[in-house]
C-alpha angles and dihedrals in degrees: 000000000000132000109245108258112230132205115267124194107223091215089068094056127084098158134044118201116200129196112215112210113069090356112059088016131014093182125117117253101217103038097125109091123205111241092246093057114047091168090058099124095046092049092050091050094047098045104030115019095039087065104074092181090058092046091050090050089051092050094047093050097254091115132034138206089263091055090051092049091050090052091049096047099088092047099047093033094225135122117264097246090052091049091050090049092057095041087057093044088057090056090056093056098062123139119210132220094255100207093050090046092049090049091052093051092045092052092050090051089051091056102258119133114250123201137179116213111178142167096226149136136259091269089065092061096034101041116005098049099048097035094051093038093235093156088063092056103041132054093220137008121201119188121185092223092061093050097037088230133114099185105106092203089064092044093049089053089052089054093051090050091053097050095041119176090123092287116157140143094300093063097038139091121203120209108196139141097219114093095205093056092044090055092044092052091050090047089056090056101267135119119249140184121199107223116220104162138323096270093056090042093054091047090051092049091053093046092053098044100254090120 
């Protein structure tokens, strides 16, 4: 089920807000297995990501990478520092959705503000952002872990405060895969596109005059 994507006149937009997971990147964080644990990804899925409460705690700052490594230790049969090392290595090996990434860079070069607002973990701030130089490509980056808050409405407001210049929902376009947040952004007076792959995204850009 997708939110209907509406036409947006680029002239009305001064700020682009990007989600990260499954929008700027659809890649898995922890896909690089240590040689001593070939079943690494399955064990992480079974013991971490199958527990939504734990994942939410991680994204709201109530759990850390070290806590996750400690929980994984008996299943992967590795020491916590080694687990943390490979969790971080996986975050350095991310691929990006190229057309969304290119659009973000193009909009920054054209003078629009570009922002990342993401529900994410400590490894996003500590590893993904510096390793992939995201702070050089976006005017503001808001991660739920850093603000101990999962409500995107609150996080979007934090982003608008950071970039200033009177920017708010009425001048902003959200690019995000999650239907609920797309509808919430529109409900707050903003424009929003629900991302569902680069091909559909490029077609939408052309249909609305962005390309």
